[in-house]
C-alpha positions as CSV (number, residue, x, y, z in Angstrom):
1,M,-12.7,-23.1,153.3
2,L,-10.6,-23.5,150.3
3,T,-7.1,-24.8,150.5
4,Q,-4.2,-23.7,148.3
5,E,-4.3,-27.0,146.6
6,Q,-7.9,-26.6,145.7
7,V,-7.2,-23.1,144.3
8,Q,-4.4,-24.5,142.2
9,F,-6.7,-27.3,141.0
10,F,-9.2,-24.7,139.9
11,R,-6.5,-22.7,137.9
12,D,-5.3,-25.8,136.3
13,N,-8.6,-27.3,135.4
14,G,-11.1,-24.5,135.2
15,Y,-13.6,-26.0,137.7
16,L,-13.8,-27.2,141.3
17,K,-16.2,-29.1,143.1
18,I,-16.9,-28.2,146.8
19,A,-19.2,-30.8,148.6
20,G,-21.6,-29.8,151.2
21,A,-20.8,-26.1,150.8
22,I,-24.3,-24.9,151.5
23,G,-26.1,-26.3,154.7
24,P,-29.3,-28.3,154.4
25,D,-31.6,-25.7,156.1
26,E,-30.4,-23.1,153.8
27,V,-30.7,-25.5,150.8
28,Q,-34.2,-26.2,151.7
29,E,-35.3,-22.5,151.9
30,L,-33.7,-22.0,148.5
31,R,-35.6,-25.0,147.1
32,N,-38.9,-23.6,148.4
33,A,-38.3,-20.2,147.0
34,T,-37.2,-21.5,143.5
35,Q,-40.3,-23.7,143.5
36,A,-42.5,-20.7,144.2
37,L,-40.9,-18.8,141.4
38,I,-41.5,-21.7,139.0
39,D,-45.1,-22.1,140.1
40,R,-45.9,-18.4,139.7
41,G,-44.2,-17.8,136.3
42,P,-44.3,-14.5,134.6
43,T,-47.5,-12.4,135.3
44,E,-49.0,-9.4,133.8
45,E,-48.3,-7.3,136.8
46,M,-44.6,-7.6,136.0
47,T,-42.5,-5.1,134.0
48,T,-41.3,-6.2,130.6
49,G,-37.9,-6.8,132.0
50,Q,-39.2,-8.9,134.8
51,R,-41.2,-11.0,132.5
52,K,-38.2,-11.4,130.4
53,D,-36.4,-12.8,133.3
54,Y,-38.2,-16.1,132.7
55,Q,-36.3,-17.7,129.8
56,Y,-37.8,-20.6,127.8
57,G,-36.5,-23.3,125.3
58,R,-37.6,-26.4,123.6
59,V,-36.4,-30.0,123.4
60,R,-35.9,-31.9,120.2
61,G,-39.2,-32.9,118.4
62,S,-41.5,-30.6,120.4
63,D,-42.7,-27.1,120.0
64,E,-43.7,-26.8,123.7
65,K,-41.9,-23.9,125.5
66,I,-40.2,-25.3,128.6
67,L,-38.7,-23.0,131.4
68,R,-35.0,-23.2,131.4
69,R,-33.9,-20.3,133.6
70,I,-34.8,-17.3,135.6
71,E,-32.6,-14.2,135.5
72,Y,-31.9,-11.9,138.4
73,I,-33.1,-14.0,141.1
74,Q,-31.6,-11.8,144.0
75,G,-34.5,-9.6,143.2
76,K,-37.0,-12.3,143.8
77,G,-36.5,-13.0,147.6
78,D,-34.4,-12.3,150.7
79,V,-33.2,-16.1,150.8
80,F,-31.3,-15.4,147.4
81,V,-29.8,-12.2,148.7
82,R,-28.6,-14.0,151.8
83,L,-27.1,-16.7,149.9
84,L,-24.8,-14.0,148.3
85,A,-23.2,-13.5,151.7
86,N,-22.7,-17.3,152.5
87,P,-19.2,-17.6,154.1
88,V,-18.1,-20.6,152.2
89,L,-19.1,-18.8,148.9
90,L,-17.3,-15.7,149.7
91,D,-14.3,-17.4,150.9
92,A,-14.0,-19.2,147.6
93,V,-14.7,-15.9,145.7
94,H,-12.0,-14.1,147.6
95,K,-9.4,-16.8,146.8
96,V,-10.1,-17.5,143.0
97,V,-11.5,-14.2,141.7
98,G,-9.5,-11.5,143.5
99,E,-9.4,-9.4,146.6
100,Q,-11.5,-6.6,144.9
101,F,-14.3,-9.0,144.0
102,V,-17.7,-7.6,142.7
103,P,-20.9,-9.8,142.3
104,T,-21.8,-9.4,138.5
105,Y,-24.6,-11.8,137.8
106,D,-27.2,-13.9,139.3
107,S,-29.7,-16.6,137.9
108,V,-31.1,-20.0,138.4
109,V,-30.9,-22.7,135.6
110,I,-33.6,-25.3,135.6
111,K,-34.1,-28.8,134.1
112,M,-37.8,-29.2,134.3
113,P,-39.1,-32.6,135.3
114,G,-40.1,-34.7,132.3
115,H,-38.3,-32.6,129.7
116,G,-35.2,-30.6,130.5
117,V,-33.8,-28.1,127.9
118,E,-30.2,-28.7,126.7
119,V,-27.4,-26.2,127.5
120,P,-25.2,-26.9,124.5
121,W,-21.3,-26.8,124.9
122,H,-20.3,-23.3,125.4
123,R,-18.1,-20.7,127.1
124,D,-19.8,-18.0,129.2
125,G,-19.5,-14.5,127.5
126,G,-17.2,-14.0,124.7
127,G,-14.1,-12.3,123.4
128,P,-12.2,-10.0,125.8
129,T,-14.8,-10.1,128.6
130,M,-13.8,-13.7,129.8
131,F,-10.7,-12.8,131.6
132,Y,-8.0,-10.0,132.1
133,D,-4.3,-10.3,132.2
134,D,-2.9,-7.3,134.1
135,P,0.1,-6.0,132.1
136,A,1.8,-4.6,135.2
137,S,1.8,-7.7,137.2
138,G,1.2,-10.4,134.8
139,R,-1.7,-11.7,136.9
140,R,-4.8,-13.1,135.3
141,F,-8.1,-12.2,136.7
142,P,-10.8,-14.8,135.8
143,A,-14.5,-14.3,135.6
144,V,-15.8,-17.2,137.7
145,N,-19.4,-18.7,138.2
146,F,-20.3,-20.3,141.5
147,D,-23.0,-22.9,141.0
148,I,-25.1,-23.8,143.9
149,Y,-27.0,-27.2,143.5
150,L,-30.4,-27.4,145.0
151,D,-31.1,-31.0,143.5
152,E,-29.2,-34.0,142.7
153,A,-27.3,-33.8,139.3
154,N,-26.6,-37.1,137.6
155,E,-27.1,-38.8,134.3
156,Q,-31.0,-39.0,134.7
157,S,-31.3,-35.2,135.6
158,G,-28.9,-33.9,133.0
159,A,-25.7,-33.2,135.0
160,L,-23.1,-30.8,133.8
161,W,-20.3,-32.0,131.5
162,V,-16.9,-30.2,131.4
163,V,-13.5,-30.5,129.6
164,P,-11.0,-30.0,132.2
165,G,-8.1,-27.8,131.3
166,S,-10.1,-26.2,128.4
167,N,-10.0,-22.8,130.3
168,K,-6.5,-22.7,128.8
169,D,-7.6,-23.2,125.2
170,E,-6.7,-20.0,123.2
171,I,-9.1,-21.1,120.4
172,N,-12.7,-21.5,121.4
173,R,-13.8,-25.0,120.2
174,A,-17.0,-24.9,122.1
175,P,-19.2,-24.0,119.1
176,E,-17.9,-27.0,117.1
177,L,-18.8,-29.3,120.1
178,A,-22.2,-27.9,120.3
179,K,-23.0,-28.7,116.7
180,Q,-22.1,-32.3,117.4
181,G,-24.6,-32.5,120.3
182,E,-22.4,-35.2,122.1
183,Y,-21.2,-35.3,125.6
184,A,-19.8,-38.8,126.6
185,T,-17.8,-39.1,123.4
186,V,-16.1,-35.7,123.6
187,P,-12.4,-36.3,124.2
188,G,-11.4,-35.5,127.8
189,A,-15.1,-34.6,128.8
190,I,-16.3,-35.7,132.3
191,R,-19.6,-35.7,133.8
192,V,-19.8,-33.8,137.2
193,D,-22.4,-35.4,139.4
194,M,-23.5,-33.3,142.3
195,N,-25.6,-33.4,145.5
196,P,-27.9,-30.8,147.0
197,G,-25.8,-28.3,148.8
198,D,-22.7,-28.9,146.7
199,M,-21.1,-26.0,144.9
200,L,-19.2,-26.0,141.6
201,L,-16.8,-23.2,140.6
202,H,-16.3,-22.9,136.9
203,D,-14.1,-20.5,135.0
204,V,-16.2,-18.8,132.1
205,T,-13.7,-20.0,129.7
206,L,-14.3,-23.6,130.5
207,Y,-16.0,-25.8,127.9
208,H,-19.2,-26.9,129.6
209,G,-22.8,-28.0,128.9
210,S,-25.6,-30.4,129.8
211,P,-27.8,-32.7,127.7
212,E,-31.5,-32.3,127.4
213,T,-33.4,-34.9,129.6
214,H,-36.5,-37.0,129.1
215,G,-38.4,-38.4,132.0
216,G,-35.9,-36.9,134.6
217,P,-36.5,-35.2,137.9
218,L,-36.3,-31.5,138.5
219,R,-32.8,-30.0,138.7
220,R,-32.1,-26.6,139.9
221,V,-28.8,-24.7,140.0
222,I,-28.2,-21.2,141.2
223,Y,-25.4,-19.3,139.3
224,Y,-23.6,-16.3,141.0
225,E,-20.9,-14.7,138.9
226,F,-18.0,-12.5,140.3
227,R,-15.2,-10.5,138.7
228,D,-12.4,-8.4,140.3
229,M,-12.8,-4.6,140.1
230,R,-9.5,-4.4,138.3
231,F,-10.9,-6.6,135.6
232,I,-14.1,-4.6,135.3
233,D,-12.3,-1.2,135.2
234,A,-9.9,-2.5,132.4
235,V,-12.5,-4.2,130.2
236,H,-16.2,-3.4,131.1
237,R,-16.4,0.3,131.5
238,P,-18.3,2.0,128.7
239,A,-17.2,4.8,126.5
240,P,-19.3,8.1,126.6
241,D,-22.8,7.3,125.3
242,E,-22.1,3.6,125.0
243,K,-24.7,1.2,126.1
244,A,-24.2,-2.6,126.0
245,G,-24.9,-5.5,128.2
246,H,-21.2,-6.1,128.9
247,K,-20.3,-2.5,129.6
248,W,-21.0,-1.4,133.1
249,P,-21.0,2.2,134.5
250,Q,-19.7,3.0,137.9
251,E,-23.2,3.4,139.3
252,W,-23.9,-0.2,138.1
253,T,-21.1,-1.7,139.9
254,R,-21.8,0.3,143.0
255,H,-25.4,-0.9,143.0
256,R,-24.1,-4.5,142.8
257,L,-21.7,-3.8,145.6
258,A,-24.6,-2.3,147.7
259,V,-26.6,-5.5,147.2
260,L,-23.6,-7.3,148.7
261,Q,-23.6,-5.3,151.6
262,Q,-27.4,-5.7,152.1
263,A,-26.8,-9.5,151.8
264,L,-24.2,-9.4,154.6
265,D,-26.5,-7.4,156.9
266,K,-29.5,-9.5,156.1
267,R,-27.6,-12.7,156.9
268,R,-26.4,-11.3,160.2
269,A,-30.0,-10.1,161.0
270,V,-31.3,-13.6,161.1
271,G,-28.4,-15.0,163.1
272,L,-26.4,-16.6,160.2
273,E,-22.6,-16.6,160.0
274,V,-20.8,-14.2,157.8
275,L,-17.1,-14.1,156.7
276,F,-16.8,-10.3,157.3
277,P,-19.3,-7.6,158.2
278,E,-18.5,-5.6,155.1
279,H,-16.3,-5.8,151.9
280,P,-12.6,-6.3,153.0
281,I,-11.5,-3.6,150.5
282,S,-12.4,-0.1,152.0
283,N,-13.0,1.7,148.8
284,L,-15.5,-1.0,147.8
285,R,-17.6,-0.7,150.8
286,V,-21.1,0.8,150.6
287,P,-22.5,2.4,153.7
288,H,-25.1,0.1,155.5
289,E,-27.8,2.8,155.2
290,E,-27.3,3.3,151.5
291,A,-27.3,-0.5,150.9
292,A,-30.4,-1.1,152.7
293,Q,-32.4,1.2,150.3
294,V,-31.4,-0.4,147.0
295,S,-33.4,-2.8,144.9
296,T,-31.8,-6.1,144.8
297,R,-32.7,-6.8,141.2
298,V,-29.8,-5.3,139.3
299,P,-30.2,-6.1,135.5
300,H,-27.4,-5.5,133.2
301,P,-27.6,-2.4,130.9
302,G,-30.0,-2.8,128.1
303,W,-32.0,-5.8,129.7
304,E,-35.1,-3.6,130.3
305,D,-35.1,-2.2,126.7
C-alpha cells in the first residue's frame, strides 16, 4: 500500500512506479483475455461504437494499419471488471486522486510484435479538464491514469518515456516535443522500464510518450483513469442540451460508479481480496442489486455517434 513518501513523490514528479502491484495469476488472466481480444478483432456483429473501440495506427514508411489500442475493455470481460477493484489499485486511487474517486476511463494500449505504433509526446486530455483547483480549500484534484503492465516494457518493446516534474509546467510543451520525435535526447526525460504486474501512476498533465518499435515483442498496458467527484462536478457537468466527450451527465457518472460496485462484488464472489465492500463515501454508493444489472461498457458521450 502507498506510503506518504510515495504519494509526495507522485505529486512532485507526476508519476510513480509500484513494482509487483498485480499478482501473477491475475496478470496471466489479463494476458489471456487481452490476447483473445487482439485475435478476434472487430466483427460485423458488433455495433458501430464497439468496432470503433479498436483503434489503429501506422509506423513510418508503411501504409499497413496496426492495432494500437482497444477502448472500453471493462465491457469485454469480467477479468477487466474485477481488476477495477484490485485492492492495491484502489488504495493508490484513494490516496492520490481523492476520497470521492470515480472511475472515468478504461482501455488497453498495445505495441504489436514486429511493428508497434508510436505514442508521441503528449498530455492526456486538454485545457481545464486536466485538473481542478478547489477555490475554497486550495486543494488540487488531479486526473490520474493507473497503468497496469501485462508485458515487459524496455527499450526493445517501446517503454514509456516521461519528463519528471512536467506535471507542473503551466505551458504545454508536449506538442513541440512530439514534432521532434525524439525521446532519449529530450532534456530531463527518462525511460521507465516495467515488468509484468507493475503499475505506473501518471498525472494526465505529465509529458509522456513511447517510440514506435521494429522487431520488438508484444507490449500491453491497461489504463484505468480516475477523477474525484468534486473535480467532475466543477469541470465536467454539461450545460442544458450540451453533449461532448468531456461533459458527463449525472447518469453517466452513476453508471461508472455502478460498474465499480459490480467490480467489488465480482471480485469477492471469486474469493479475491477487496479493500472495502462498497465505496467508502456513502453518497457515491450504488446498491448491489442495481449495480449487478448495468452494462460494464460505459463509453463517453458522443462515442457511439
